[in-house]
mmCIF file of the N, C-alpha and C atoms, coordinates in Angstrom:
data_MODEL
# 
_entry.id   MODEL 
# 
loop_
_atom_site.group_PDB 
_atom_site.id 
_atom_site.type_symbol 
_atom_site.label_atom_id 
_atom_site.label_alt_id 
_atom_site.label_comp_id 
_atom_site.label_asym_id 
_atom_site.label_entity_id 
_atom_site.label_seq_id 
_atom_site.pdbx_PDB_ins_code 
_atom_site.Cartn_x 
_atom_site.Cartn_y 
_atom_site.Cartn_z 
_atom_site.occupancy 
_atom_site.B_iso_or_equiv 
_atom_site.pdbx_formal_charge 
_atom_site.auth_seq_id 
_atom_site.auth_comp_id 
_atom_site.auth_asym_id 
_atom_site.auth_atom_id 
_atom_site.pdbx_PDB_model_num 
ATOM 1   N N  . MET A 1 1  ? -6.376  8.127   8.809   1.00 0.00 ? 1  MET A N  1 
ATOM 2   C CA . MET A 1 1  ? -5.597  9.297   8.509   1.00 0.00 ? 1  MET A CA 1 
ATOM 3   C C  . MET A 1 1  ? -4.836  9.053   7.207   1.00 0.00 ? 1  MET A C  1 
ATOM 4   N N  . TYR A 1 2  ? -4.822  10.041  6.359   1.00 0.00 ? 2  TYR A N  1 
ATOM 5   C CA . TYR A 1 2  ? -4.128  9.960   5.084   1.00 0.00 ? 2  TYR A CA 1 
ATOM 6   C C  . TYR A 1 2  ? -2.849  10.778  5.134   1.00 0.00 ? 2  TYR A C  1 
ATOM 7   N N  . LYS A 1 3  ? -1.871  10.359  4.347   1.00 0.00 ? 3  LYS A N  1 
ATOM 8   C CA . LYS A 1 3  ? -0.600  11.061  4.232   1.00 0.00 ? 3  LYS A CA 1 
ATOM 9   C C  . LYS A 1 3  ? -0.303  11.200  2.751   1.00 0.00 ? 3  LYS A C  1 
ATOM 10  N N  . VAL A 1 4  ? 0.018   12.420  2.306   1.00 0.00 ? 4  VAL A N  1 
ATOM 11  C CA . VAL A 1 4  ? 0.328   12.681  0.900   1.00 0.00 ? 4  VAL A CA 1 
ATOM 12  C C  . VAL A 1 4  ? 1.818   12.955  0.782   1.00 0.00 ? 4  VAL A C  1 
ATOM 13  N N  . VAL A 1 5  ? 2.468   12.259  -0.148  1.00 0.00 ? 5  VAL A N  1 
ATOM 14  C CA . VAL A 1 5  ? 3.898   12.425  -0.371  1.00 0.00 ? 5  VAL A CA 1 
ATOM 15  C C  . VAL A 1 5  ? 4.102   12.783  -1.836  1.00 0.00 ? 5  VAL A C  1 
ATOM 16  N N  . ASP A 1 6  ? 4.681   13.956  -2.091  1.00 0.00 ? 6  ASP A N  1 
ATOM 17  C CA . ASP A 1 6  ? 5.078   14.328  -3.446  1.00 0.00 ? 6  ASP A CA 1 
ATOM 18  C C  . ASP A 1 6  ? 6.517   13.882  -3.632  1.00 0.00 ? 6  ASP A C  1 
ATOM 19  N N  . LEU A 1 7  ? 6.776   13.171  -4.707  1.00 0.00 ? 7  LEU A N  1 
ATOM 20  C CA . LEU A 1 7  ? 8.069   12.524  -4.900  1.00 0.00 ? 7  LEU A CA 1 
ATOM 21  C C  . LEU A 1 7  ? 8.620   12.868  -6.270  1.00 0.00 ? 7  LEU A C  1 
ATOM 22  N N  . ILE A 1 8  ? 9.876   13.258  -6.309  1.00 0.00 ? 8  ILE A N  1 
ATOM 23  C CA . ILE A 1 8  ? 10.603  13.393  -7.570  1.00 0.00 ? 8  ILE A CA 1 
ATOM 24  C C  . ILE A 1 8  ? 11.637  12.273  -7.566  1.00 0.00 ? 8  ILE A C  1 
ATOM 25  N N  . GLU A 1 9  ? 11.466  11.354  -8.491  1.00 0.00 ? 9  GLU A N  1 
ATOM 26  C CA . GLU A 1 9  ? 12.283  10.151  -8.536  1.00 0.00 ? 9  GLU A CA 1 
ATOM 27  C C  . GLU A 1 9  ? 13.639  10.459  -9.159  1.00 0.00 ? 9  GLU A C  1 
ATOM 28  N N  . ASP A 1 10 ? 14.702  9.915   -8.550  1.00 0.00 ? 10 ASP A N  1 
ATOM 29  C CA . ASP A 1 10 ? 16.043  10.001  -9.117  1.00 0.00 ? 10 ASP A CA 1 
ATOM 30  C C  . ASP A 1 10 ? 16.782  8.711   -8.771  1.00 0.00 ? 10 ASP A C  1 
ATOM 31  N N  . LYS A 1 11 ? 18.095  8.685   -8.972  1.00 0.00 ? 11 LYS A N  1 
ATOM 32  C CA . LYS A 1 11 ? 18.824  7.437   -8.732  1.00 0.00 ? 11 LYS A CA 1 
ATOM 33  C C  . LYS A 1 11 ? 18.902  7.072   -7.254  1.00 0.00 ? 11 LYS A C  1 
ATOM 34  N N  . HIS A 1 12 ? 18.634  8.024   -6.352  1.00 0.00 ? 12 HIS A N  1 
ATOM 35  C CA . HIS A 1 12 ? 18.678  7.760   -4.918  1.00 0.00 ? 12 HIS A CA 1 
ATOM 36  C C  . HIS A 1 12 ? 17.289  7.559   -4.317  1.00 0.00 ? 12 HIS A C  1 
ATOM 37  N N  . THR A 1 13 ? 16.254  8.027   -4.983  1.00 0.00 ? 13 THR A N  1 
ATOM 38  C CA . THR A 1 13 ? 14.888  7.951   -4.471  1.00 0.00 ? 13 THR A CA 1 
ATOM 39  C C  . THR A 1 13 ? 13.999  7.321   -5.538  1.00 0.00 ? 13 THR A C  1 
ATOM 40  N N  . THR A 1 14 ? 13.420  6.168   -5.209  1.00 0.00 ? 14 THR A N  1 
ATOM 41  C CA . THR A 1 14 ? 12.529  5.498   -6.151  1.00 0.00 ? 14 THR A CA 1 
ATOM 42  C C  . THR A 1 14 ? 11.140  5.366   -5.536  1.00 0.00 ? 14 THR A C  1 
ATOM 43  N N  . VAL A 1 15 ? 10.161  5.151   -6.394  1.00 0.00 ? 15 VAL A N  1 
ATOM 44  C CA . VAL A 1 15 ? 8.794   4.941   -5.922  1.00 0.00 ? 15 VAL A CA 1 
ATOM 45  C C  . VAL A 1 15 ? 8.743   3.697   -5.036  1.00 0.00 ? 15 VAL A C  1 
ATOM 46  N N  . GLU A 1 16 ? 9.395   2.630   -5.458  1.00 0.00 ? 16 GLU A N  1 
ATOM 47  C CA . GLU A 1 16 ? 9.361   1.384   -4.703  1.00 0.00 ? 16 GLU A CA 1 
ATOM 48  C C  . GLU A 1 16 ? 9.959   1.557   -3.310  1.00 0.00 ? 16 GLU A C  1 
ATOM 49  N N  . ALA A 1 17 ? 11.088  2.243   -3.211  1.00 0.00 ? 17 ALA A N  1 
ATOM 50  C CA . ALA A 1 17 ? 11.723  2.460   -1.911  1.00 0.00 ? 17 ALA A CA 1 
ATOM 51  C C  . ALA A 1 17 ? 10.838  3.312   -1.008  1.00 0.00 ? 17 ALA A C  1 
ATOM 52  N N  . THR A 1 18 ? 10.201  4.317   -1.584  1.00 0.00 ? 18 THR A N  1 
ATOM 53  C CA . THR A 1 18 ? 9.319   5.184   -0.802  1.00 0.00 ? 18 THR A CA 1 
ATOM 54  C C  . THR A 1 18 ? 8.090   4.415   -0.332  1.00 0.00 ? 18 THR A C  1 
ATOM 55  N N  . LEU A 1 19 ? 7.519   3.591   -1.202  1.00 0.00 ? 19 LEU A N  1 
ATOM 56  C CA . LEU A 1 19 ? 6.385   2.751   -0.799  1.00 0.00 ? 19 LEU A CA 1 
ATOM 57  C C  . LEU A 1 19 ? 6.779   1.840   0.361   1.00 0.00 ? 19 LEU A C  1 
ATOM 58  N N  . ASN A 1 20 ? 7.927   1.191   0.250   1.00 0.00 ? 20 ASN A N  1 
ATOM 59  C CA . ASN A 1 20 ? 8.389   0.289   1.310   1.00 0.00 ? 20 ASN A CA 1 
ATOM 60  C C  . ASN A 1 20 ? 8.626   1.036   2.620   1.00 0.00 ? 20 ASN A C  1 
ATOM 61  N N  . GLU A 1 21 ? 9.172   2.235   2.536   1.00 0.00 ? 21 GLU A N  1 
ATOM 62  C CA . GLU A 1 21 ? 9.430   3.045   3.727   1.00 0.00 ? 21 GLU A CA 1 
ATOM 63  C C  . GLU A 1 21 ? 8.138   3.363   4.475   1.00 0.00 ? 21 GLU A C  1 
ATOM 64  N N  . TRP A 1 22 ? 7.099   3.761   3.734   1.00 0.00 ? 22 TRP A N  1 
ATOM 65  C CA . TRP A 1 22 ? 5.836   4.133   4.377   1.00 0.00 ? 22 TRP A CA 1 
ATOM 66  C C  . TRP A 1 22 ? 5.066   2.914   4.860   1.00 0.00 ? 22 TRP A C  1 
ATOM 67  N N  . VAL A 1 23 ? 5.184   1.787   4.171   1.00 0.00 ? 23 VAL A N  1 
ATOM 68  C CA . VAL A 1 23 ? 4.564   0.548   4.653   1.00 0.00 ? 23 VAL A CA 1 
ATOM 69  C C  . VAL A 1 23 ? 5.198   0.147   5.987   1.00 0.00 ? 23 VAL A C  1 
ATOM 70  N N  . ALA A 1 24 ? 6.507   0.307   6.104   1.00 0.00 ? 24 ALA A N  1 
ATOM 71  C CA . ALA A 1 24 ? 7.194   -0.005  7.360   1.00 0.00 ? 24 ALA A CA 1 
ATOM 72  C C  . ALA A 1 24 ? 6.740   0.907   8.496   1.00 0.00 ? 24 ALA A C  1 
ATOM 73  N N  . LYS A 1 25 ? 6.261   2.097   8.167   1.00 0.00 ? 25 LYS A N  1 
ATOM 74  C CA . LYS A 1 25 ? 5.764   3.041   9.173   1.00 0.00 ? 25 LYS A CA 1 
ATOM 75  C C  . LYS A 1 25 ? 4.303   2.778   9.542   1.00 0.00 ? 25 LYS A C  1 
ATOM 76  N N  . GLY A 1 26 ? 3.682   1.768   8.921   1.00 0.00 ? 26 GLY A N  1 
ATOM 77  C CA . GLY A 1 26 ? 2.309   1.413   9.271   1.00 0.00 ? 26 GLY A CA 1 
ATOM 78  C C  . GLY A 1 26 ? 1.256   1.983   8.337   1.00 0.00 ? 26 GLY A C  1 
ATOM 79  N N  . TYR A 1 27 ? 1.658   2.432   7.159   1.00 0.00 ? 27 TYR A N  1 
ATOM 80  C CA . TYR A 1 27 ? 0.719   2.955   6.173   1.00 0.00 ? 27 TYR A CA 1 
ATOM 81  C C  . TYR A 1 27 ? 0.592   1.967   5.023   1.00 0.00 ? 27 TYR A C  1 
ATOM 82  N N  . GLU A 1 28 ? -0.515  2.043   4.298   1.00 0.00 ? 28 GLU A N  1 
ATOM 83  C CA . GLU A 1 28 ? -0.651  1.251   3.078   1.00 0.00 ? 28 GLU A CA 1 
ATOM 84  C C  . GLU A 1 28 ? -0.944  2.200   1.923   1.00 0.00 ? 28 GLU A C  1 
ATOM 85  N N  . PRO A 1 29 ? -0.471  1.840   0.717   1.00 0.00 ? 29 PRO A N  1 
ATOM 86  C CA . PRO A 1 29 ? -0.738  2.708   -0.437  1.00 0.00 ? 29 PRO A CA 1 
ATOM 87  C C  . PRO A 1 29 ? -2.236  2.787   -0.705  1.00 0.00 ? 29 PRO A C  1 
ATOM 88  N N  . PHE A 1 30 ? -2.733  3.985   -0.900  1.00 0.00 ? 30 PHE A N  1 
ATOM 89  C CA . PHE A 1 30 ? -4.142  4.212   -1.215  1.00 0.00 ? 30 PHE A CA 1 
ATOM 90  C C  . PHE A 1 30 ? -4.278  4.593   -2.683  1.00 0.00 ? 30 PHE A C  1 
ATOM 91  N N  . GLN A 1 31 ? -3.391  5.471   -3.148  1.00 0.00 ? 31 GLN A N  1 
ATOM 92  C CA . GLN A 1 31 ? -3.424  5.897   -4.545  1.00 0.00 ? 31 GLN A CA 1 
ATOM 93  C C  . GLN A 1 31 ? -2.029  6.356   -4.950  1.00 0.00 ? 31 GLN A C  1 
ATOM 94  N N  . VAL A 1 32 ? -1.626  6.003   -6.172  1.00 0.00 ? 32 VAL A N  1 
ATOM 95  C CA . VAL A 1 32 ? -0.344  6.429   -6.732  1.00 0.00 ? 32 VAL A CA 1 
ATOM 96  C C  . VAL A 1 32 ? -0.646  7.145   -8.038  1.00 0.00 ? 32 VAL A C  1 
ATOM 97  N N  . ILE A 1 33 ? -0.192  8.392   -8.143  1.00 0.00 ? 33 ILE A N  1 
ATOM 98  C CA . ILE A 1 33 ? -0.505  9.222   -9.305  1.00 0.00 ? 33 ILE A CA 1 
ATOM 99  C C  . ILE A 1 33 ? 0.796   9.673   -9.958  1.00 0.00 ? 33 ILE A C  1 
ATOM 100 N N  . ARG A 1 34 ? 0.941   9.374   -11.235 1.00 0.00 ? 34 ARG A N  1 
ATOM 101 C CA . ARG A 1 34 ? 2.098   9.882   -11.978 1.00 0.00 ? 34 ARG A CA 1 
ATOM 102 C C  . ARG A 1 34 ? 1.743   11.266  -12.488 1.00 0.00 ? 34 ARG A C  1 
ATOM 103 N N  . ARG A 1 35 ? 2.492   12.266  -12.055 1.00 0.00 ? 35 ARG A N  1 
ATOM 104 C CA . ARG A 1 35 ? 2.184   13.651  -12.402 1.00 0.00 ? 35 ARG A CA 1 
ATOM 105 C C  . ARG A 1 35 ? 2.931   14.097  -13.655 1.00 0.00 ? 35 ARG A C  1 
ATOM 106 N N  . ALA A 1 36 ? 4.159   13.664  -13.806 1.00 0.00 ? 36 ALA A N  1 
ATOM 107 C CA . ALA A 1 36 ? 5.000   13.993  -14.957 1.00 0.00 ? 36 ALA A CA 1 
ATOM 108 C C  . ALA A 1 36 ? 6.165   13.005  -14.925 1.00 0.00 ? 36 ALA A C  1 
ATOM 109 N N  . THR A 1 37 ? 7.047   13.101  -15.888 1.00 0.00 ? 37 THR A N  1 
ATOM 110 C CA . THR A 1 37 ? 8.211   12.229  -15.895 1.00 0.00 ? 37 THR A CA 1 
ATOM 111 C C  . THR A 1 37 ? 8.979   12.401  -14.591 1.00 0.00 ? 37 THR A C  1 
ATOM 112 N N  . TYR A 1 38 ? 9.171   11.310  -13.882 1.00 0.00 ? 38 TYR A N  1 
ATOM 113 C CA . TYR A 1 38 ? 9.905   11.262  -12.611 1.00 0.00 ? 38 TYR A CA 1 
ATOM 114 C C  . TYR A 1 38 ? 9.222   12.008  -11.468 1.00 0.00 ? 38 TYR A C  1 
ATOM 115 N N  . SER A 1 39 ? 7.975   12.397  -11.622 1.00 0.00 ? 39 SER A N  1 
ATOM 116 C CA . SER A 1 39 ? 7.254   13.107  -10.564 1.00 0.00 ? 39 SER A CA 1 
ATOM 117 C C  . SER A 1 39 ? 5.997   12.324  -10.200 1.00 0.00 ? 39 SER A C  1 
ATOM 118 N N  . TRP A 1 40 ? 5.835   12.039  -8.910  1.00 0.00 ? 40 TRP A N  1 
ATOM 119 C CA . TRP A 1 40 ? 4.740   11.210  -8.431  1.00 0.00 ? 40 TRP A CA 1 
ATOM 120 C C  . TRP A 1 40 ? 4.075   11.842  -7.224  1.00 0.00 ? 40 TRP A C  1 
ATOM 121 N N  . ARG A 1 41 ? 2.809   11.538  -7.028  1.00 0.00 ? 41 ARG A N  1 
ATOM 122 C CA . ARG A 1 41 ? 2.105   11.852  -5.782  1.00 0.00 ? 41 ARG A CA 1 
ATOM 123 C C  . ARG A 1 41 ? 1.615   10.523  -5.231  1.00 0.00 ? 41 ARG A C  1 
ATOM 124 N N  . LEU A 1 42 ? 2.057   10.219  -4.026  1.00 0.00 ? 42 LEU A N  1 
ATOM 125 C CA . LEU A 1 42 ? 1.685   8.979   -3.365  1.00 0.00 ? 42 LEU A CA 1 
ATOM 126 C C  . LEU A 1 42 ? 0.762   9.319   -2.209  1.00 0.00 ? 42 LEU A C  1 
ATOM 127 N N  . ILE A 1 43 ? -0.358  8.633   -2.134  1.00 0.00 ? 43 ILE A N  1 
ATOM 128 C CA . ILE A 1 43 ? -1.306  8.855   -1.042  1.00 0.00 ? 43 ILE A CA 1 
ATOM 129 C C  . ILE A 1 43 ? -1.404  7.552   -0.254  1.00 0.00 ? 43 ILE A C  1 
ATOM 130 N N  . PHE A 1 44 ? -1.152  7.661   1.038   1.00 0.00 ? 44 PHE A N  1 
ATOM 131 C CA . PHE A 1 44 ? -1.178  6.517   1.939   1.00 0.00 ? 44 PHE A CA 1 
ATOM 132 C C  . PHE A 1 44 ? -2.278  6.704   2.964   1.00 0.00 ? 44 PHE A C  1 
ATOM 133 N N  . ARG A 1 45 ? -2.733  5.592   3.537   1.00 0.00 ? 45 ARG A N  1 
ATOM 134 C CA . ARG A 1 45 ? -3.625  5.672   4.692   1.00 0.00 ? 45 ARG A CA 1 
ATOM 135 C C  . ARG A 1 45 ? -3.101  4.706   5.746   1.00 0.00 ? 45 ARG A C  1 
ATOM 136 N N  . ARG A 1 46 ? -3.423  5.007   6.989   1.00 0.00 ? 46 ARG A N  1 
ATOM 137 C CA . ARG A 1 46 ? -2.978  4.157   8.091   1.00 0.00 ? 46 ARG A CA 1 
ATOM 138 C C  . ARG A 1 46 ? -3.523  2.754   7.877   1.00 0.00 ? 46 ARG A C  1 
ATOM 139 N N  . ALA A 1 47 ? -2.675  1.768   7.983   1.00 0.00 ? 47 ALA A N  1 
ATOM 140 C CA . ALA A 1 47 ? -3.086  0.383   7.757   1.00 0.00 ? 47 ALA A CA 1 
ATOM 141 C C  . ALA A 1 47 ? -4.124  -0.062  8.781   1.00 0.00 ? 47 ALA A C  1 
ATOM 142 N N  . ASP A 1 48 ? -4.034  0.435   10.016  1.00 0.00 ? 48 ASP A N  1 
ATOM 143 C CA . ASP A 1 48 ? -4.998  0.029   11.036  1.00 0.00 ? 48 ASP A CA 1 
ATOM 144 C C  . ASP A 1 48 ? -6.362  0.674   10.839  1.00 0.00 ? 48 ASP A C  1 
ATOM 145 N N  . GLU A 1 49 ? -6.462  1.697   9.997   1.00 0.00 ? 49 GLU A N  1 
ATOM 146 C CA . GLU A 1 49 ? -7.738  2.342   9.700   1.00 0.00 ? 49 GLU A CA 1 
ATOM 147 C C  . GLU A 1 49 ? -8.318  1.894   8.363   1.00 0.00 ? 49 GLU A C  1 
ATOM 148 N N  . ALA A 1 50 ? -7.571  1.094   7.624   1.00 0.00 ? 50 ALA A N  1 
ATOM 149 C CA . ALA A 1 50 ? -7.987  0.707   6.279   1.00 0.00 ? 50 ALA A CA 1 
ATOM 150 C C  . ALA A 1 50 ? -9.249  -0.138  6.284   1.00 0.00 ? 50 ALA A C  1 
ATOM 151 N N  . ASN A 1 51 ? -9.449  -0.936  7.327   1.00 0.00 ? 51 ASN A N  1 
ATOM 152 C CA . ASN A 1 51 ? -10.597 -1.838  7.364   1.00 0.00 ? 51 ASN A CA 1 
ATOM 153 C C  . ASN A 1 51 ? -11.765 -1.290  8.161   1.00 0.00 ? 51 ASN A C  1 
ATOM 154 N N  . VAL A 1 52 ? -11.653 -0.075  8.645   1.00 0.00 ? 52 VAL A N  1 
ATOM 155 C CA . VAL A 1 52 ? -12.758 0.531   9.387   1.00 0.00 ? 52 VAL A CA 1 
ATOM 156 C C  . VAL A 1 52 ? -13.928 0.711   8.435   1.00 0.00 ? 52 VAL A C  1 
ATOM 157 N N  . GLY A 1 53 ? -15.068 0.214   8.817   1.00 0.00 ? 53 GLY A N  1 
ATOM 158 C CA . GLY A 1 53 ? -16.246 0.338   7.970   1.00 0.00 ? 53 GLY A CA 1 
ATOM 159 C C  . GLY A 1 53 ? -16.406 -0.791  6.968   1.00 0.00 ? 53 GLY A C  1 
ATOM 160 N N  . SER A 1 54 ? -15.499 -1.767  6.996   1.00 0.00 ? 54 SER A N  1 
ATOM 161 C CA . SER A 1 54 ? -15.626 -2.905  6.095   1.00 0.00 ? 54 SER A CA 1 
ATOM 162 C C  . SER A 1 54 ? -16.825 -3.746  6.503   1.00 0.00 ? 54 SER A C  1 
ATOM 163 N N  . VAL A 1 55 ? -17.434 -4.369  5.535   1.00 0.00 ? 55 VAL A N  1 
ATOM 164 C CA . VAL A 1 55 ? -18.592 -5.215  5.794   1.00 0.00 ? 55 VAL A CA 1 
ATOM 165 C C  . VAL A 1 55 ? -18.150 -6.664  5.682   1.00 0.00 ? 55 VAL A C  1 
ATOM 166 N N  . ALA A 1 56 ? -18.374 -7.433  6.739   1.00 0.00 ? 56 ALA A N  1 
ATOM 167 C CA . ALA A 1 56 ? -18.053 -8.853  6.715   1.00 0.00 ? 56 ALA A CA 1 
ATOM 168 C C  . ALA A 1 56 ? -19.211 -9.598  6.068   1.00 0.00 ? 56 ALA A C  1 
ATOM 169 N N  . ASP A 1 57 ? -18.890 -10.566 5.230   1.00 0.00 ? 57 ASP A N  1 
ATOM 170 C CA . ASP A 1 57 ? -19.948 -11.301 4.541   1.00 0.00 ? 57 ASP A CA 1 
ATOM 171 C C  . ASP A 1 57 ? -20.461 -12.481 5.356   1.00 0.00 ? 57 ASP A C  1 
ATOM 172 N N  . GLY A 1 58 ? -19.815 -12.792 6.482   1.00 0.00 ? 58 GLY A N  1 
ATOM 173 C CA . GLY A 1 58 ? -20.298 -13.859 7.353   1.00 0.00 ? 58 GLY A CA 1 
ATOM 174 C C  . GLY A 1 58 ? -19.898 -15.250 6.915   1.00 0.00 ? 58 GLY A C  1 
ATOM 175 N N  . ASN A 1 59 ? -19.135 -15.396 5.856   1.00 0.00 ? 59 ASN A N  1 
ATOM 176 C CA . ASN A 1 59 ? -18.712 -16.726 5.399   1.00 0.00 ? 59 ASN A CA 1 
ATOM 177 C C  . ASN A 1 59 ? -17.394 -17.103 5.985   1.00 0.00 ? 59 ASN A C  1 
# 
C-alpha cells in the first residue's frame, strides 16, 4: 500500500521530520519529489510490503 503526502516545509514542518514520522508508522520512503520551493510530495510504501516479489539470489 502506498501513501502520498503533500508537504509545505516551514520552520515547524521539515522533510526530515515527516520522513521520520512515517518511518515510525511502518512506512519506508519510495519517492521524494521537490515540486517548488518549500513544497514536496513524499510517496511512502508499507515497509512490510516492500520486499514482496523480491528475488533471492540464493547466496
